[in-house]
N, C-alpha and C positions, 0 to 999 in steps of 0.2 A: 424421575425419568432421565434416561441417559441423554447426552448431547446428540448422539446419532439419531435417536428417535425424535428428538425435538426438531432437528434439521429436516428429517423426512416429513414429519407432520406439518411443519410450517410450509415446506415446498408444495406438498400435495394440497394443503388447504388453499394456498394462493392460486394454484392452477384450477382447482374446483370452482372457487369463487369467480375466477376470470371466465371460465367456460360458462357458468350459469349466468353471469352478467351479459356475456356476449349473446347467449341464447335468448335471454329476455329482451335485450335491446333490439336484436335483429328481428325477433318475432313481432314485437309491437310496432317497430318502425315499418316493417313490410306490410303489416295489417293496415296501418294508417295510410300508407301510400296506395295500397289497393283500393281503399275506400275513396280516396281522391280520384283515382283512375276511373272507378265505376261512375262517379258523379260526372266526370268529364265526358264519358262516352255519350250520354244522352244529349248533352249540350252541343257538342261538336257535330254529332250526327243530325240534330235538329236544324242547325244553321246550314249545313250542306244540303239537306233535303229541301229546305225552304228555297234555296237558290235554284235548285233543279226544278222545283214546281213553278217558280216564277218564270223561268225560261220556257217551260212547256206551256204555261198559261198564255204567255205573250205570243208564242208561235202559233197557237191554235185558236186563241181568242176565247178560251173557256177551259172547262175541266175534262174535256173529252179524252185527253191522253194522260190522265192522272195515273192510271194503272201502269202505263209504260214507264213513267218516272219512278214509281215505287219499285217496279221490277228491276229497272237498271240499278237502283240503289240496293237491291237485294232484300226488300221487305215484303215480297210476295212469296208465301210459303205453300202455295198449292200448284196445280197444273198450269195456271196462268204464267207463272215464272218460267216454266220450261218452254212454253210457246214463245215467250219473249226472247229467251236465250237463243232459240233457233233462228229467230229473225235477226237479232243483232250480232250474233257471232259469239263463239266461246271465249275468245281472247278478251273481248271488251268487258265481259261480265265476271271474269275470273278475279279481278281485283276488288270489285264492288260487292261480291257475294257475301252476304251477312249471315253468319251461322248462328248468332245468338237470337233467341226469340224476342224480338222487339215489336211492340204494338205501335202502329202508326195510324192516326186518325186525321183525316183532312176535313176541315169544316169551312163552309163558305162564309162570306162576310155577313150573311143573314142568320148565321148561327145554326144552320142545318148541315147534317153530315153529308159529305161528298163521297168519302171512301173510308172504310175501316178494314185494314188488312187482316184482322182476326174475324171479320164478318159478324161481330157481336152487335153492331149498330147498322141498321139498314140505311141506304142512301135516302136523303130527303127528310129523315126524322130530326127533330130538334136535338141538338147535342147536349148531353148532360154535362155536369162538372167532370172534367177529365184531368187525370194526373199526368205527370211527366213534364218534359220541357216543351214550352210553347214558343213557336216562331211565326212571324207574320209573312204571308205570301203576298207579293206585290205584282201589279200589272206594270211591267217594266217601261212601257211607252209613256204611261201617264204617271207612273210612280205612285199609284193609288193602291191601298190594301184591298185585296179581293178575298182574303180568307186567312185561315191559320192552320198550322200543322202541329199536331201533338205527337211527340216521340216519347214513349214510356218504356224505358229499359227494364227488362225483367230482373229486378235487383235480387230477388230470391235465388234465381238461377246463378247469377254472377257471384252472389255471396257464397253459395254452396261451392262453386268452382274455386273461389278465392280461398275458402277454408280448406278445401282439398289441397290446394297448392301450399298453403301455410303448414298444414299437417305434414305434408311430404318434406317441406323444408325443415320443419322442426325435427322430424325423424332423422334426416341426414345430419343436421347439426348435432343432435344428441349422440349419434354413432361416432361422429368425428370427435366430440367432446370426450366420450368414453375412451376412444383410442388415445387422445391427448393425455387423459388422466393416467392411463396405463403406462405410456411413455414417461410421464412425469414421475410416477412411482419408481420405475427402473432407474431413471436419471437421479432421483433423490437418493435412492439406495447407494448408487455408485458414488455420488458426490459426498454423501455423509460418511461413507467408509473412507473416502480419500481424505476428508478433513479430520475425522476422528482418529484414524490410524496413527498419524504422527503425534497427536495429543496423547493417545494411550501409551505410545512408546516413550514420550517425554515423561509421563507420570511414572512409568516403571523405571526409567533411567534415573529420575530424581530420587525415587525411593532407594534405588541401589546406591546412589551417591551418599544418601543419608546414612546408609549402613556401612560406609567406608569403602565401597567398591568403586571402580573406575569403568565407565562405559561410554560408548559413542553411539550417536544416532545415525542411521543410514540417511544419506542425502540423495533423494530420488527425483528432485525437481529443482527448478531455479525460481519458483514463485515464492510467496511469503512463507509458506510452510517449509520450503527448502532453506530459505534464509534463517528461519527459526532453528532448524536443525543445525545449520552451520554455526549460528551464534551459541547454541547450547554446547556443541562440541568444543568451540573455542573457550567457553566458560569452564567446561570440564578439564580441558588441558591446563588452563590457568589455575584451577583449584588443585589439580594434581601437582603442578609446579610449586604452588604455595605450600602444599602438604610436605613435599620433599624439603623445601627450604625451611619449613618450620622444624622438621626433624633435625636438619643441620644446625639450625639456630639453637635448639635445645642442647645438642651435643657440644656446639662451640661455646655457648654461654656456660654450660657445666664445666667445660675444660678451662675457660677463662676465669671462672670463679674458683675452681678447685686449685689451680696452680698457685695464685697469690695467697690463698688461704693456707695451703700447705706450707708455703715458704714462711708466712707469718708465724704459723704454729711452730715450725722448726726453730726459727730465730728466737721465739719466746722461750722454748724449752732450753735452747743453748744458753740464753741469758740467765734463766733460772738455775741451771746446773753449773754455771760459771765457765762454760765452754766458749762463750762469745762475749766480746766486750760490749758495753752498753752503746758506745758510739757506732760500732759496726752493725749491731743488731737493729738499732733505730734507723740507720740509713736504709737497710734492706726492707724493714717494715714500711717505712715511708714510701719507698719505691713501689712496693706491692700495693699499698693503699692507693697510690696514684693510678696504678693500672685498673684497680677496681672502680675508682672514680671516673676514669675515662670510659669504662664500659657503661656505667650508669648514665654518664653524659650522652653517650651515643643513643641509648635507649630513650632518653628524654627528648633528644632531637627528633628521633623517629616519631614519637608520639605527637610532638609539636607540628611536624609537617603533615601527619595524618589528619589532624583536626583543622588544618588550614589556619593555624595560628602563627605561622612564620612571619613575623613583623620585622621590617627593616628600618634602620635609622640611617638615612642617607646623608652623606656629606661629600663635598668635593674633595677627592683624594688623588694623590699622584700615584700612577701605576708603578713608576720607577721606585718611589718610596715604599710602596707595598711589597714589591718583589725583593727589594734590598733587605727589608725586614725579615721576609721569609727565608732569604738566603742566609742571613746571619743566624736565624733561629735554628735551621736544620744543618748548618755546617758542622757543628760538633758531632752529631750522630753519623753523618756521612764519613767524617774522618775516622770515627771509631770503627766503622765497618770497612774502612779503606776503600771508599768510593769517592771519586772525584765529582764535586758539585760545582757547576759553573753558571754564571749569570750573563745573559745577552739581552740588552734592552735597547731599543731604538731611541735615538736622541730626540725625535720629534713627537713623542707621545703626549697627547693632551691629558688634562685632568679629567676624571670620570666621577660621576655621582654614584657612590656605592656605600654599603654598610661595611666598614673596614674590618670590624671584628668577625663578622660572619664570612666575609670573603677570605679572611686569613684562615679561618677554619677549613673552608673549601679547598684552598690551595694546600694547606697543611696535610689534609687527607691524601691528596694526590702525591705530594712530595714524599710523604711517609711511606706510601705504598711503593713508590719507585725505589726508595732506599732499601726497603726490606726485600724487594724482588731483584736487586742487582748484586751480583757476587763481588767479592773483593777484587780490586783492580778495574772494575767497571766505571762508567761515567754517567752523570745525569746533567742535562742542560735545561736550564730554566730560561725561556725566551719570552719576549713580548714585542709586538709591533702592530702597526696599523694594517687593517685588512679591508680593502674596498672603499676606504675613505669614510666609512660610517660605523666601523667597529674596531675594537681592540682584540687581538688574538693573543692569548697567553697559553703557552704550551710547556709541558714537562715531558722530556724525551729521555729514555734510558736505553741501555743495551743489555737489559737483564734477561729474565727467563722467558719473556714474551707471553703471548696469549694464543691459545688454540682458536682456530676459526669458529668452532662450535660454541666456544664460550663468549665470543665477542658480543653477540646480541644480548647477553644476560649480565654483563659485568656491572651494570647500573641497577640491577634488581636488588631488592633488599634481601639481606642474609645470604646472598650468593657468593660462594667462594669456589675458585677453580680447583680442580683436582691437583694440579701442580703445586699451588700454594699450600694446600692441605698436606700433601705428601712431603713437602720441604719444611714443614713445621712453622710456616709463617703465621703468626698470630693474627687475631682480628675476628670480627663477627660478620663481616660482609656488609656493614652498614656505611662505611666511609664514603664510597663513591655514590651511594644512594643519597646521602646527606649532601654531598657536593652538588649533585644534579639539582636537588631541591633548592639550594641556595642560589645557584646560577640562574635557574629558571625564574626564581623570585625577582631577580635583577633584570629580567627580560632577555637573558642571554641563552646560549646553548652550550652543551659540552659533548664531546665525542672522543672515542678512543680508537686507535688504529694499531695494528700489529701485523707483521709479516709471518708470524707463526712462532712456535716454540723455539726459544733460544735466539730470537731475532729482536728482542726488545719490544718496547711499546711506547706510544706517544698519546698523551691526553691533552686535548686542546679545548680551552675555554674561550668563548667569544662573547664579548660584552658590547652592547650598543653604546655609541658615544652620547646619544640623547635618550 
């Protein structure tokens, strides 16, 4: 079963169960309350009627006006009630008029019938066992009982009325429930389509990516589904970027491997054919092997940072000593390319805990890039100073080929090389700055690059915390 049908089925099932529960609870609760109401009718009316009879008895000194009391209460169902209504007035009896057939029997203290409003028992006969609510009638002056009144509500009639009311109520609730279920079906269909449409699109897009295609999901909302589409599009863009970088890596690695291997082969042939001296050939071969080893080292470093295995051996080191060593290390190459390399270090730099070997590699990658990207006659400045009192800032600034604004966000991406560096034949695999960032961040620092554009040079700044 598809996700859409499961959502629709679950929604409709919940609504149906809710409607049925509401109908059942409402029906039985109403039925129970109606039963309580029917029971209270007889009791309340018996109490009120006994009070009226007590007043009538006290005012006349006997049962002579019992018919008037019953008529006023609305318990006379023959012509006697009409005559009483004409004597007492329409307004007085409108509130007390009793439309339900309720039997009232008044019995004297001697157990004989005084009045039966249904005329089933004649006055003066001994009263049998009577049903209904019984209340005592008192002679108010002496507070002595003078008789009893029995009020027997016609429960069968009220029960039929209550059942009619309940049936009508049930009918109305069922119609409302059916309408609710219909609306729930439509809402579930719309909601399930809204939920499953992005999921279906995501599935199709995933299959397209698996086949090597690039696709984007439409973002139609800002809710969780919209965020899912945005995240997927971001992932797709990242995958496409990695795919492009992987192609570049393959091309670059092939080139980086092919060039030294070709040189080694030519030197070996020249040595075999006597066209090259052993000393010259060995120097060239050693140089190309070093290039190959550098490539392998970069790839090893990449694998190490990928697996989170970059471990530091921290020791208290002098920033001035570290930069002086790097200056001496790269001075011969800068001179060979006719590039001026200078060092500017503040005198008040404190010592910092760092892994000297790894930090040397990080700085070496930056300085090497600066040397290769600066033309003859250019200059490179290696600076270091305090920043904000809690960090040391090390910068490498050159006036070389610069970096295009579109390339700035990607210079620390793995395998990324700018078009300008590729067109100018600058070697490398695009791993140097990525490795530099991994080393600096492992020290708790940050690295950033800035450039005003092509031909305006570039500045790479490494910030290391003092603690």
